[in-house]
N, C-alpha and C positions, 0 to 999 in steps of 0.2 A: 348222732343221728337217732331221731326218736323211732320207737317200735310202735306202730299204729295197732291199737287193740279196741275193738268195739265196746269194751267195757270202761274205756275212757272217753268221755265227750271231748269235743274240740271247740274252741271259741276263737274266731277270727277277728282280729281288730282292723277295721278297714276292709270289711267283707266285700264292698262293692268294687274294689279294684279289679283290673281285667286278670290278673294272675291269681290273686286270692279267691275270687268268685268261682273260677273253674274248679279248684281244689275243694272249696266248701260244697258245691253242688254235687261233685262226684262221690265225695265221702258220704253225703247225705244219702244218695241213691245207693250207696254200698251197705247202708244200715248203721252208720255211725250217727251218734247224737251230736248234732252241729248247730252252733249259734253263731252269731256274728254282729258286728256294730257298724254303722256308716251313717253320718248325719246327712248325707245327700241322697235323697229319693231318686230311683232310677229303675228302669225296666229290668236290669241285671238283678236288683234286689227283690224285685217282684217275682222273677223267676226262681231265686233261691227260696223265697217263702213258699212258693208252690211246691218246691222239692222237699219241704218239711224242715228248712233251716229256720231257727227262731231269730228274727232280726230286730235289733235295737237301733233306734235312730240318734242315741246320744252316746258320745264317747266320755264318760265321766265315771267316777268311782262307783256311782249307784248302778251302773251297768254291770259291773262285776259282782256286786252284792246281789242283783236280780238273777244273774246267771247262776250263782251258787244256791240261791233259794229256791230256784226251779228244779234242782237235783234232789231226788228222794233219800239221798244218803246211802243207797245201795250200790252206787258207781263211784268211781275215783273222781278226785278233782279234775277240772278240766285242763286239758294241754291248751295253752293260749299261743296263738300263731300270729305273727306279726310280719310286715314287709319292711323294706328299706325306707318306704315312704312314712312309716310311723315314726315320729320324732320321739326322742328319749323323754321329753317333758310331757308327753301325752298323759293325761289324767288317768285314763283307764288303765294304760300300761303301768303307771306308777302303783295303782291300787292292786293290780295282779302281782306285782313284786312284793309289795307290802304284806299281801296274804301268802306269800311263799309258793305261789303257782308256777308250774313249769312253763318256761316261755321258749319257744323255737322260732326260727326264721321259716318263711314260707318254702325257702329252697330245701329245708330239711324234710318237709313234708312231701314235697315233690320228689325229692331223692328217694324217699321210702316208697313212693309208688312205682318209680322208674326202675328201682333196683329189686323190686318184688316179682317182676314178670318180664317176659321178652319185650323190649322197648326199643323205639327209635327216637333219638334226641337229635334236635336240628338246632345247630349253633352257627354263628358267624355274624359279620358286622351287618350285612343287608339281605333281606329276603327270608328271614327266619319265619315270620308269621305266615307269609304266603306259602312257603315250601311245606311247612308243617300242615297247613290247612289243605293243600293238594295231596299230601300224602294220605291224611286222614279221610278226605273226600274219596280218593281213589280206592282205599282200603273197603270203605263202607259200600261204595258201588259195586265191588266184586264179592260182597258177601262176607268180608272178614269181620265185621262188627267190632271196630276197634274202640278202645278207650282213648280220649283225646284231651289234653290240656294245651290250649292254644293261647296266644296273646292277642287275639282278635276274634270277632264273631265269624264263625264258619257258617256260610249261606246254607249248606246242606243239613246242618243241625240246628241252626237258629240260636247258636249258643257258642261260647268259647270253650266250654267243658261238655264232655260226653262220657257217660258210663256205658261202655260196651261190654257184651258177653264174650267177645273173641279173645285170642290169645295175645294180641299185641296192643301195646300202649304207644301212642305218639305224643311227644312232648316238645315244645319249644323251649329251648335252653338259653336263657338270657345271659349275656356276658356282662351286662352293664355293672354289676357289683361284684364280679368274680365268683359267684356262688355256684356257677355250674361245675366247679371242680368236684362237687359232691357227688355227681351223677355217674352211674355206671351202667350205661346203656348196652344192649346187645349190638346195636348199630348206631354209631354216631355219624352225623352228617355235617360238614362244614361248607357254607355257601361261598365265603369270600372272607377276607380279612382286610381291613382298613382302620386307621386310627379313628376312635370315636371315644365318647364318654370321657373326655379328658378331665372331669372332675374326679375320676377313679384312676385313670391310667395316665402316668405322666409322659409316655411316649409309646411308639408302636411295639418296642421290644418288650414292654410290659404286658401289652395285650397279647402278644404272641406267646409269650411265656404261659399266661393263664390258659389260653386255648390249647397249648401243647399238654398241660396238666389234664384238661378235659379229654383230648384225644387219647392220651395214655390210659384213661379209664374206660375207654370203649373196647369191646371185644373185637369189633372190626370198625373201619373208618372209611367212609365214603366222601370224596372231596372234589371240589371244583377245580380242574386241571387249567382253566382259563384265568384263575387268579394268580399273578406272579408270587405273592406272598406265601400261598399255600404250596406252590411248586417248590419254593426255595427252603420252607421251614417245616414242612410236614411229609411224613411217609404214610400215604393212604393205602388201604387194602384195595380199594377200587376208585377209579376216577371217571369224571364225566366231563364233556365239552359240548360248546355249540359251535366251535370254530374248525375242529379237525376230528376226524374219526380215527386217525392213526395214533396208536400208543395209549388209547384210553379204552375203557371197559364199555362205556355207554356214551353215545353222541346223538344229537339231533342237529343236522345241518340244514339251514333254511333254504328252500327253494323259492319262496315268495313270502315277503313281509308286507303286511296290510295294515290298515288302521283297525280292522276288526278280527285280526288273528295272523297266524303264521302257518304256512304249509312247510313241513320239514321231512327229511328222510331220517329214519331211526336206525342207528348202527349198534351192534354189540361186537365188541373185539374186532372191529374193522369190517365186519359183514352187515351189508344193508338187509334189514328184516321187513321194511315196508315204509309206507308214508304216514304221516301223522297231520291231523287238522287240530291245531291248538287254538282255542277260541279266546285265548288271552294275548293281546298285541303287545309288541316290545320284545327285543332281545333278552331283557333281564327276566321277563316272564318266561320266555322259552327255556332259559337256564333253570329257573325254578321247576318247570315242568319236567325237565330232563332229570334233575335231582329227584323228584318225587317219584317218577316212573323207575329210575334206577333203584331206589329204596325198595319200592315194591317188587321189582324183579329180584333183588338179592334175598327178598322173603319168600320167593318161590311163585309170585303170581304170574300167570301166563302173559305173553306180550299181547296176544290178540284180545284178551279181556281188558287189558289196560287201554289198548287203542280204542276200544268201543267206549270206555269210561271217560276218556279224556275229553270227549265231546261235551260232557256236562260240567266241566271245571268252571268254578267261579272263584274271583279272588275274595280274601276275607273283607270285613267291613273296614272301611277308612283306607282301603287300597284302591285308588281310582274308582271311588264309590259315587256314582251318578245320583244325586238327591233328587234330580228332577228338572223341570223347565221353570223358569221365571222369566216371564216377558219374553219368550222366544230365546232365552239364553240358557245353555246347558250348565248347571252348577254341579261341579264335581269336587268331592272331598278326598284329600289324600293325606297319609301320615308322614309324608317325606319330610325329614328334617335334618338331613345330612346332605352335603353338596352332591355326592354321587347318587343319592336318592333323588334329589331334585332334578338333576341332570337327566337321569332315566326316565323319570315321570314326564318331564317336558318333551323328551325325545319321542315317548309313546304318543303324546297328545299331538305333537308335530306330524307325526306319521298320519294321524286321522285327518289333519287339515289338508296334507299334500296328497294323500291317497284317494281321498274322496270317499272313504270307507270307514265306518265307525259303528261301535256298538251302542252309541249314545241315541237318545230320541231324535237327534238332528246330526247331519254332517257339518261339523264347524267350518266356519270360514276364516275364523281368526282365533288366535290363543292369547288370552289374558291370564297371566300368572299372578295369583293372589298368594303372598308368602308371608309367614309369621316366624321370624327367628326365634329359636328356643334355647334358652340358657344363655347368659353372658359369656361363660367359658367356651361353649361350642362356637358362638358367633365370633368370638375374638379369634380363635384358633383358625376358623375357615371363612373369614370375612370375604377374602378375594376369590376363594372358590365359590361361594355362593353367589357372588356378583357375576362371575363368568357363566354359571349355569343359567341364571335368571335372564342373561342377554339373549338367550335363544327363544324367548317369548315375543309377542308382537307388542305387548304392553305389560307393565308391571306395576302392581298395587301392593304396598307394604303395610302390614299390621303392626301395631306396637309389639315391641319384643316381649316375649313371655318368659318371666324370670325363673319359673319354676322353683321358687324359694331362694334363688342366689341373690347376693348383694349386687347392686349396680357396679359396672366398671367404667372408668373414664374413658370416653371416646367410643364406646361400644353401644350401638343403638340402631333403630330402623333408619333414622335419617343418614347415618353413617353408612349403613349398607346402600342406601339409595345413591349417595355420592359415589361409591364404588362402582356401582352399575353405570352410572353417568360417565364416569372416566373411562370405561371400556366401550360404551355405546351411547355417545352423546345425543344421536337422534331418536333413541328409544324412549317413548313416553314412560316416565316413572313418577309415581305419587305416593306420599306417605300419609297414612291416617293417623290421627292423634288418639283414636279410641276405636273400639270395635264397632260401635254405633256409626261413627263416621266412616269406617271401612264399608259398611253396607251401602251408605250413601254414595261413596265413590264408585262402588260397583254399579249402583243404579244410574249415575251420570256419565261413568267413563266407559261403558260397555254398550253393545247394541244388539239387536237380533242377529242370531246366527253364531254369536260368540260362544266359545268354550271358556267358562270361567273356571280356572283350575286352583282351588284353594289348598294350599300345602302347609303342614306345620304340626307339631305335636302338642300345641296349646289350645287355647280356646277358638282358634280360627274355625274349628268344625261347627261353630254355632252360626256361621254366615247365613246358612240356608234359612235358619228360623228368623235371623235378623232381617233378611230380605222380606220375609213374609210378614213381619211387623212394621215394615215401612209405612204402610197405608194409615196406620194408627196415628201417625205423626204428620198426616197431610201430604205425604210424598206420592208421586204417581207410581202406582203398582198394579200388577195384575195377580189374580189368584194362582197359587202354586199348584203345579201339576206334578204330581209324584210318579 
């Protein structure tokens, strides 16, 4: 584990990544000398530059040479930080090794931050980014001024990283590569456990074992009693639920579930303390909110302060993120890329259609699911589960599978997923696009005014909004985008 020292600069290879950029920005604001490289210009890199990070747009040996040349010799050689996304053959990384520079994984730097102050680390298969966002937002709203390292853009901060002056640090603990076992938070939080990241975990037992090691490193553990895997395999210090107030420390039981939020009764140790108006629709978002409030309560924040702060909660970027209206269609972007996430997101959208209430610029009349499978391994593992989740939409449009660097697998593709959907729901309209450009044209021709176009996936399906706006450049009938 590295010992962070302001006398030693840090250099992030791939600084624009969602996890890397948060760390780079926080360390720069804490007075460290920070540089980074990323070949893809982005608003994230612009923010880093504004925070004092020296950003290089090339990942070559010359970048390492330039970083070293920029040091005046009075400081140590830089600590080079990489993520799991940086390949071993990366030229910049190879040069850092050739020069004998110290190289660490981003999780080592995050662990150094988590372990150095009272911290809340959020882990689990689904809801990590949202729950950690809600915790940080609530803490900021009640004056705790937290530091936050989140895997998504927090609306209250306009960033995925925040350097606060308060006593607490809130971090998302990603299980995808197993590195979260390095963390030693004061409070660990487990949202749920379900098999995912099958490129790293051969089975559920392997994932459970890793999360048990994480739990063992937490001074206290807060967990979701509604998750059967957590109930069976974990011993939590405190539990929460949205199904029952009995036998748990914290619960919010729904009184009314609408397309624009949930009214619920808040319980602690079986005693009702009052009602909550949660502005995030969907049972999964209610669970995320209960988890966030429970974490804050365990840190001593008064319930009444939290009840007032809940009204201002907003989800992180790419979590049911309404990009705007296009030809009177609501275009929503969501990061859902696991069957359970797709099912929960579609259920939330369906609630808007059926309840006649919605936080969107329109109340949708129909739900069109646009989905991009992510990774061959994940699609192969969950093909039938994805198909079942998608059948709950009124129409399905599929983008080309996003490989994320994986080699193709025979029989695994978006057309194969389409066939699985048709087998379950023969009358459901299903179409497959051969390219992202063709996907935008499918949306233009296959949807109508009043539709909710729900684009889901962890790949480049999030470019749909911009691609719709560009259709007029190719002579397609369009209307101006309304953000």
